[in-house]
N, C-alpha and C positions, 0 to 999 in steps of 0.2 A: 505494500501499499503505499502509496505516497500522493502528497498535496503540493504543489509548488505557486508560485505567484508570477506572474507577467507583468509588468506594467505598461500600457501603451495606453494611459487616457483611463483605464478602467481596469479593477485586478481582477485578476482571475483564478480560480481554485480549481484544481483539478484533481479527482480522485480514480486510482484504479483498485476495483474490486472484483472476486471471484466467485461463481460456486460450481457447483457439479455440473454447469454445463459450456463454463470457458467465462471469458475474463471479459471486461466491459473497463471503459471510460466513464468518467460521471463529473461534466462539467457546471461550474456555476460563476454567475460574473457578478462583480460587489457586495460579496459576502464571504470578509475576511477573517469574520467570526467561526465561521466552519472549521480552521488550521486548528482549532483546538477541541472541533467536537468529535473526530472520530479516531479509533484507537487501532491499533493493529491486533489482528484476532480476535476481536468483538464481530457480532452478526448486527446486520442491520436489512431491511427492507427498502426497496426503490420501488417508486411508480412515477411514471409519466412517459414520454413519447420516445422511441426509440428507432434510433438511425443508426443506419451502415454503410460504414465509411471504412476504404480501403480495406476490406475483411472483418473490420473489426466495429464491437456494438457500442453505439454512443450512446449517451442521457444528457438532454440541457436540463438543468435544473429540477430536478425530481424531486416530489416530497419522498418523507422517510421517514422509517420508524425505527428505534432501537430495539434489537432481539424477538419476544413475542408480544412488544407494546402494540395496540391499537389505537393510534392516534390520526393517523394523514393515509394510510393504508388497510386493506383489508375488511375493508367497507364502505358504505356509501359517505362522500365526504361532502360539503357545502363550497362552492365558488364563492370570494364575496368579492365586488367592486372596491380596489385598495385606496388607502389615502394615508399622510403622515407618516409614507416610509415603514407603513407595517407589513408585515410579511402575510401570507395566508396561513403559514403555524400560528404566528402569534395571534391572530384574529380570530383562528378557530379555538385557540385555546380561551380569549376573552367570552366569547361567544356560551361556549361549553360551559363555563364555568358560571356565566350570566343565566344561562337556561337554568342552571341547575340549582341556581339559588332563588328562580323565582317558580319554578314548576310548582302547581297544585297552589298558587296563591293569585295568578293571575284572575280578575274577576270575569265572568262572564258575559260576553256583548252581545248574546242574541237568546230570544227567549226560549224556554225550555220545548213550546208548541212547534217550532219551526227546526230546531234539532232532531226531535224525534219523527215529526212528518216528513222532512226529507236525508234522514239518515245524516245528519253532520256530526262531525265528530267537535268535543269541546273544547275552548278555546286552549289550554292546558297541554292536553296533547298535538294540539293542531300547531300551536306555537314551536313544539318541542321537535317534531315530526317534519315541521317543513325545512329544519336545521341539520337535524341528527336522525336523518329515518333508517330506520333498522333492514327494511325491504322498502324497495319501490312501491311498493304499493299502501305504505303507509306514508308515504311524501304523497303520493296522487290524492289520498284520503284528505290530507291536511290541507291540500291545495285547494280543492274541492270545495272546503266550507270557506277558507279567507277569501275565496276569489267570491264565492256566494255571499259574503257577508259585504263584502268593498263595492261588488256592483249595486245591489239592496238597498246600501247605505244612498248609495248615488239615486236610482231609482224614484225613494221613497220621497228624499228631500225635491226634487225635480218636479216629482207627480205633485206634492204639494203647494209647490208653489202655482204647478197650472190649476190644481183646485182653487187658491186662492183667487184669481181669475174670474172663474166661472161658477162658483158658487154663491150661491144668492144675490148675486147682480145681472138687474137686468141691463141687457145690450141694446142696441139702435137696430130697429128693426128696418131696414132701408125698401123704399117703395120698389115693387115690381112693376111698377109702372117705367122706373130709370133704367133704360137698356142699355147694354153694356154693345149691343150690336150697332147704336148708333156710332159707337167711335170705330169700329172694327171691320162696319163697311166703307166709312169714310177714308182707311185707310189705303195708301199706292200699292200693297204688296198681300199676300194672304200670310196669314197667322200658321203655325205650324199645329198640326192634331196636338199633339203636348201644351201647347199655349191656349188653344182650347180649351182643353182637359181641368187643367188648372186653373183657367176662368170660370169655367162650371162649379169649381169647387169653392172657390172664392166667393162667386155670384149667390150659392146659397146658403155660405156662413153669415154671408152680409145684409141675407133678406130673413135669416131668423133672427129672434129676439135675444140669443145669445152672442157675448161677447168673442168676435173672431179676434184670435194669436197665433196665423201663421207664419210658418218659414216656406220663403218662396224660395227654392232653391234652383240655381240653373248654373249652367258651363257659361264660358266667356264667349257673348255674343248670342246667346238661346233668346233673347228677346223680352227680357224681366223688364224692363223699362215701359212697353208698351201693354204688359201683364196690370202695371202699377197705372199707369196711365186711364188702363178702363175701371180701374177701383177707382180712382179719384174721380172719374166722370159719375159714377154712379151713387155717389155720393153725395157728389156737387147737384145732381138732379134730383136727389131725395129734398132736398133743402138743408143741406149740412156743407162745414168747408173742408177741408184736407189738409195735411201737411207734409211735406218730402222733405227727409234727414238725410243728407250726402255728407260723410268725411271731410268731403274738402271745399272750397271754395268753389277750384275751378271745375272739380264734379258739380256741383250743384250748379254751375253755370252751365253747363250740356245738359244739366236735366230740364234746364227753363226753356233752352233752344227747343228742346226736342218736343216738350207739352204745350210750352206756344206754337209750335208749326202744326199739332195735331189739333189742338183744342180751340184755338180762339175762333175758328171758326164756325164752331159748334157751341160758341157764344161764353166758353168759361174763362174767368179772368185770372192771368196765373201771373205772381209777382216775386221777387229774389229779395231774400234777408242773408245777409252774410255780412261779415264783422266788415271794417274798412269803407262800407259807404258810406257820405258825408251824413252828419248829425241831424238837417233837414229833412236828407229823403229816410234815412231810417224813422221820425215822426211822423211823416206822412204815412207811412205802409203802415207802423203800429198802430195810426188813427183807423185807416180805411180796413185792415184786418179787424178791427172792434166792431169797426160799423157794419159788415159784411159783406163788403165793398171788394174785396179781394177770395176769389173762390178757393183756390191754389196756392198755398204758400209755401215755397220752394227756399231752401236754406242750409246749413250747417248747425255745428253748436249753437248759434247765435239764437236760433227758436228756443231753445229750451229756456232763456234767461226769464227771470220774474217779471218785466213787465210784457211781453210778449203775451197778447191775450186774445182768444179769438170769442168771435160772438156765439158761434155753435158748431165747434169739434167732431167733426162726426168720423174721422178717417186720419191716421198716423202711420205713415211707412217710413221705415229706416234703410239704406241701402248699405250694402258692404255692413252687415249685418256686427261681423267679427270685429271690429270697430267701434261699436259701443255696445256697453253693457246692460245690465236688466235694470239697475238704475235710474241708465238716461233715457231709456225707451220709458220707463214707467213714471219720469218726469213730465218728458212730454205728452203723453197720454191724461195726464191728471189737468190738461190744459181743457179738455172735453168732460162730457158727463158720459163716462163709460164708451169711447170711444172705439170703434175696431182697429186691429192694428195689423199690420202684415210689413215684415222683416225681411229683407231679400240680401242674398250671396252669392257671390260668380263663384264663390270656393266649393267646387265639387268636395262633397265630403261621403265617407260611405253612408248606409244609412243606419248600418249601427252605431256607427261614431256619431252622426245628424242625433241619433235616438237619446244619445247619452249626452250631448252638448247642449242638446235643446229639445232634453223631454219637456219642458215647460207649454213648448208649443207642437200643434198638429203640423202637419210636412206636407208641401205641395213643390214637385221634382218637374221641370222641363228638361225631359231628357232626350231633346232632339234638335240639331241646329238646323237653320234655315237652309235648302236645297245648294240654294246657288254659292254656300260659304267654301273658298277655296280650302284645300287642307294646306296647313304650312309645315314647308318642308323641312326637317329636323335632322340637324348633322350631329354626331358627336367626335371630338376628336382633339388630339393630345398638343400639346405646346408647341411643337415641330414643325406645326401646320400653321404657325402664326403668320408668316409672309401672306401665306395663301388668302388664308382668311380678309388679312388687309387690301388684297386686291380686290376681292368678291367688292369689298366695303366701296372699295375708290369707283367701282366699274358701275353699280346700284347708282354711290351719288351721283358719277356723271350722268345716269339716266333719269338725274331727277328725283330720284328716293332721299327716305332719311333713315338712321341706323340708332339703336338701342345699343348702351355697353354696357352690362351689369355687371359689378362686383359685390362682394361680399363685407369689406368694410370702410368705414370712412378714411381712418388714418393706419399707419402702419403698425402692427402689434408685432412685437418680436419672437410671441410663443407662436404666432400661425404666419409662416409663407404665403400670404396672401395678398394679392393686390388690391391696394383701395385704390380708392375713387381718386383721390388726391396726386397719387403717382401717375395713375394712368392717363389722368385728364394733362397732367405735364408730358408724358410722353407722347402720346397723339396729337396734344393739339401743335408741337413743338417740332417733334421728330418724323411723327407717323403721317400726319396730316395736315400740315401747316397752312396748304392751301384753302381748307374749308374753315368753317365757323364750329368751334370745337365751344359744348358747353358742361359744366359737373352739374347735377343736383343732390343733396341728400339730407336725411331725415334733422338734419341738426342746424338745419337753416330754419328763418321764420318763415310762417306761411307764406304771408305776403310774397317773400322774394321766391317759395318755390313755385307758387301760382303764376306769379312772371314768368318766371323759365319756361313751363312749362305752355304758357300762352305764346310766348314765341318760337319755340317749337314747333306748336299745331301750325302758327303762322308761317311757318316755312323759313323763318330767320336762323336758325340752326340746323345743321347737316346734319352733326354727330353729338347723341346727350346723352354722357354718360352719367350711372346714376348706381343708388344702393337699392336694396327692394322698395323703395320709397315713389318706386310708379306702378309697385304692384298694384296698385287700386288708384287709375287715374284715367283722363282724358281720351277720348279716342281720336288717333291723329292718322285717317285714311292716307298719309301719304308716306308713313312710316312701314317699311316693307323688311327691316333686318333689326336682328334679334339675335347679340352675339354675350353669352352669358360666361362669366371667367369664374374658375373651379367651380363647376356646374356643380361635383360630386360632393358640397359642400352642403348644397338645396337639399331638400326634401322635392320628391316628385309632384306633388301637387302645388307645391310653391313655383318649381318649374315651369311647370305647365299654366298657373296664372301669370308669370312676367311672359313666359311665349304668349299669353291672349294678345299683349297689348300690340301684337303687328296683326295683321290679317285683317284690318279691318276697314280693307281699301279692295277696288278691282284689283289691286294689283298680285300678285305671286308673292308668298313671303317666307320669310327663311329665318330659321332658329338653328343657331351653330352654339354646341355647348362645349366649351375648353376645358378638360379635365387632366386636372393632374392624379397619376397614379392609374395601377391596369388591376387592381381587383375584380377578383372575379365578381363582387359586389356589386362596383363601381360600372362593369360592363352588364350587368342586367339591369340596372336601373336605366342608364344611359339608352338601353335595349327597349326598354317600356317606351321612353320618349320618342326614338325614332320612328317605332312602328305604329303607336296610336296616336291622335287628337282628341280622343274621348277622355274626357277629365275624370267620368264615374269609372271608368276602365283603371285611369292611373291612379288615383286615390286609393283604390280596394288594392290594388299593385303596391304602395306605399305602406299603406295599412301593414300587407305583409312582408314586406321586407323590412321594414323599421319598427312596427312594432307599435302600440297606440300610445307609449306611454312618451315620446317624442312628436309624434304625429300633431298637428297643425296647435303646437302650445298649447294644450290643455289649461294651461296658469293661467291664460291672461282671460280666462273664462269663470276663474273665480274656483275651478273645479282641482279636488286635491289630485297629484300626480297617481296614476294606480303603480301601485307598488306590486301586487301580482297577479291580476288579471292582465291579461291580452285581448285585446275587442276581437281581434282575426281567429285564433285560437280558440276561444271561449263563449263563442257568436252563442251556442245553443244554450249556455248556462245563460248569457243574457236574455233570452229571451225568455225562457224560466221566469227568471228573475223579475221581468218586468209583469206578466203576470203575477207572479206574489204580491209587487208591491200594491199592485190593482187593487187586489183581494185583499189586502190589509187594510189600506184607506176607504176601498167601498165599507165595510164592517166597523172603520174607525177612523173615520176620517181628517182629524186632529192629533190623532195616538195617546189619546187622554185613557182610554182602557188598561187596567193593572196588568195584563198579559203584555202590553205593548210600552210598558216604561222603559226597558231598556231599549227599542230601537228609537224611542223618544231621545235618550241619553246621546246614542251609536252620532245619530243627524246634527244632533245639537253641537257633541265634540268636534264633528269633523269638519262644520261649514259656517259655525256660526261666524262672523265675518270674513266669509272665504264668497259665499256666493252673496252678490248682491242685490239682495230682495226689498 
């Protein structure tokens, strides 16, 4: 047996071992303490990946136990994410000691009737077996219980929220004589079957005396704005006003142009309320709004302000819902007497995840694009092809088009070798395209500055716009037909698709070029999905499958706790069962006031207080 060190920026410890089958060489890096761990003549067990090199058996950084000890070998062992320079061995010892200390003393979090009915393990055994199971059967039983609890708590919280909208609250029953077909028949194009189906769902909601709280989910370019327009028209023709809220001033302005173009001829009065308008104009708008002289008010967060008063608000529409919290859409809804609420998002979300994120809403999906939409040609390339990509950009600009270049960071980060907006801007404006107008935009800019840049880009005053993901939600620029995304492997597929949707808005063939670092199998799989399909719902399902639910769509921004155990792709059957269980529980006990549901009430309070914006 021998151990020797070799310094080359790192320390390396090498150990030669022997058993009845022959010799093996084991190597560890940066673990000098191991020099004093092993003794000649002692027996050890090693577990790890085996390699053969020049006929010799090699192990790199295996786990081990001394003699007959069973700690890291000879059983099922957990693998933890590491931090604070702890090793797996150290962390396992800590966790094992901790679980031994608390075992039998953990308070149960689920009622007995659920444990019995669904054959779920108690919390103490589940906690022990999820970390240190004797058999895989024990692990699966423990996981089933913890997934059930995690999903049930979310569903109960969201259904309670949904019930708070609907129970004992009489909504507006809009007139059956106010026909959405008036708008549909005036359009210069035909609606898709999916749009017509969704309009039927919304029409039914609006004519009932229950509050509509509906999510309209549709891919980029699927025609959600027209649907919102028809709903607003019905509200106005029924004697009410409508409010349309967008996340940016420039997007709100775009909505105003679209609404005016379609509805002014039908006698509908539309107005825009955004920050930055003159005090005199704002006062005029607020006065006319209060008097009922404005039918549809379109704006940003400015609509939420306390001094914005409607005469008779009947419908609230929020665009790009993931940019607004529940609290914000509730605040604007309070400006009327139980108005209907329609929230929209262009981010396709797998239905399972939509039920988690928007469990408080009914869901409508536009899953069809207009037939004349051209597919955006998408290519995944490596850094070596940068010159060819730049030549292609130049060719398109010479033909009169415009380009987006997207990168993940605003400033250089020493820890991550990614291209920043400012660095790319310097390179492109001074070296690559000095003869073209190049600008950049990012989230740290003031809204007014961002709006100004986007307006100039729309007006063809800028050839190349370098940006962070701030353009993910933006205005239509029909002349822009190229999207280049730097370090595409750093983005989720759903986000890449959302970014790609910024082009392809006009009559020109559009292109998306994904520049990737690395060539792992995972990266190849993800880029292959992007190149093969433009269907946002297919992409979102694949994204969920490849990345899992923890990181998908940034669930934290919705106030939801991150899933620690559940995986919405793998656990879809459990989710469906749990949704049914949650509805059954709340049907019997809407406010969880019965003694048998005391633990559930505490569970929801513990997990969601100050997290979900209610």
